[in-house]
C-alpha positions in Angstrom: -25.1 -85.8 -6.8 -24.0 -87.7 -3.7 -20.5 -88.1 -5.0 -20.3 -84.4 -5.8 -21.4 -83.5 -2.2 -18.8 -85.9 -0.7 -16.1 -84.5 -2.9 -16.9 -80.9 -1.9 -17.0 -81.9 1.8 -13.5 -83.4 1.5 -12.2 -80.3 -0.3 -13.6 -78.0 2.4 -12.2 -80.3 5.2 -8.7 -80.2 3.5 -8.8 -76.5 3.1 -9.8 -75.6 6.7 -7.3 -78.1 8.3 -4.4 -76.8 6.2 -1.6 -74.8 7.9 -2.9 -71.6 6.2 -5.9 -71.6 8.5 -4.0 -72.5 11.7 -4.8 -70.5 14.8 -1.2 -69.9 15.7 -0.7 -67.0 13.2 -3.3 -64.3 13.2 -3.8 -61.8 10.4 -1.8 -58.7 11.1 0.8 -60.4 13.3 4.3 -59.2 12.6 6.7 -61.8 11.2 9.3 -63.2 13.5 12.4 -61.0 13.4 15.5 -62.2 11.6 18.2 -63.5 13.9 21.1 -61.2 14.5 24.5 -62.7 14.3 26.9 -62.7 17.2 30.0 -60.8 16.2 33.5 -60.6 17.7 34.1 -57.7 20.1 34.7 -54.6 18.1 33.0 -55.9 15.0 29.7 -54.2 13.9 26.5 -55.9 12.8 25.6 -54.6 9.4 22.6 -55.0 7.1 23.9 -56.5 3.8 21.9 -56.5 0.6 22.9 -59.6 -1.4 21.5 -58.1 -4.7 23.6 -54.9 -4.7 26.5 -56.3 -2.6 26.3 -53.2 -0.4 25.9 -53.0 3.4 24.5 -50.4 5.8 25.7 -49.5 9.3 23.4 -49.0 12.3 22.2 -45.4 12.2 21.6 -45.5 8.4 17.9 -44.8 7.7 17.6 -47.9 5.6 19.4 -50.2 8.1 17.3 -53.4 8.2 14.6 -51.9 6.0 15.4 -53.1 2.4 13.6 -56.1 0.9 16.6 -58.1 0.1 19.1 -58.3 2.8 20.3 -60.0 6.0 22.2 -59.1 9.1 25.9 -60.1 9.2 29.1 -59.0 10.8 31.0 -56.2 9.1 34.2 -58.3 8.8 32.3 -61.1 7.2 30.6 -58.6 4.8 34.0 -57.2 3.8 35.5 -60.6 3.3 32.5 -61.6 1.1 33.1 -58.6 -1.2 30.3 -56.3 0.1 31.0 -52.6 0.1 29.6 -49.9 2.4 26.9 -47.6 1.0 27.6 -43.9 0.4 24.8 -43.1 2.9 26.5 -45.2 5.6 29.9 -43.5 4.9 28.2 -40.1 5.6 26.9 -41.2 9.1 28.9 -39.7 11.9 31.2 -42.2 13.5 30.9 -44.7 10.7 34.4 -44.3 9.4 37.6 -44.4 11.4 39.2 -40.9 11.8 41.9 -39.9 9.4 45.4 -40.1 10.9 46.8 -36.7 11.6 50.0 -35.8 9.7 53.1 -35.8 11.7 54.5 -32.4 12.3 57.7 -31.6 10.4 60.4 -30.1 12.5 61.6 -26.8 11.1 
């Protein structure tokens, strides 16, 4: 009986001193935000989903909201083989303007 009580006391001590019960993190606290990369001037930070190999631009409703993804520079995403989502292509200002055809002299 005494051994059982000592064992239970040790288990309780181990549980309540574990990091899961630390006072630093309170229930309901938001997780720390994911670091945003520093991109070259003119490069855009995108939200890249590594499972689908697609990325989203700022202004896309799902930017930074999907479960699997990370922030990265658009040039890095393009170089790694990621492609822009259709929803991001439809965002105003997401695609460079089409070049105007040169007038033909008649």
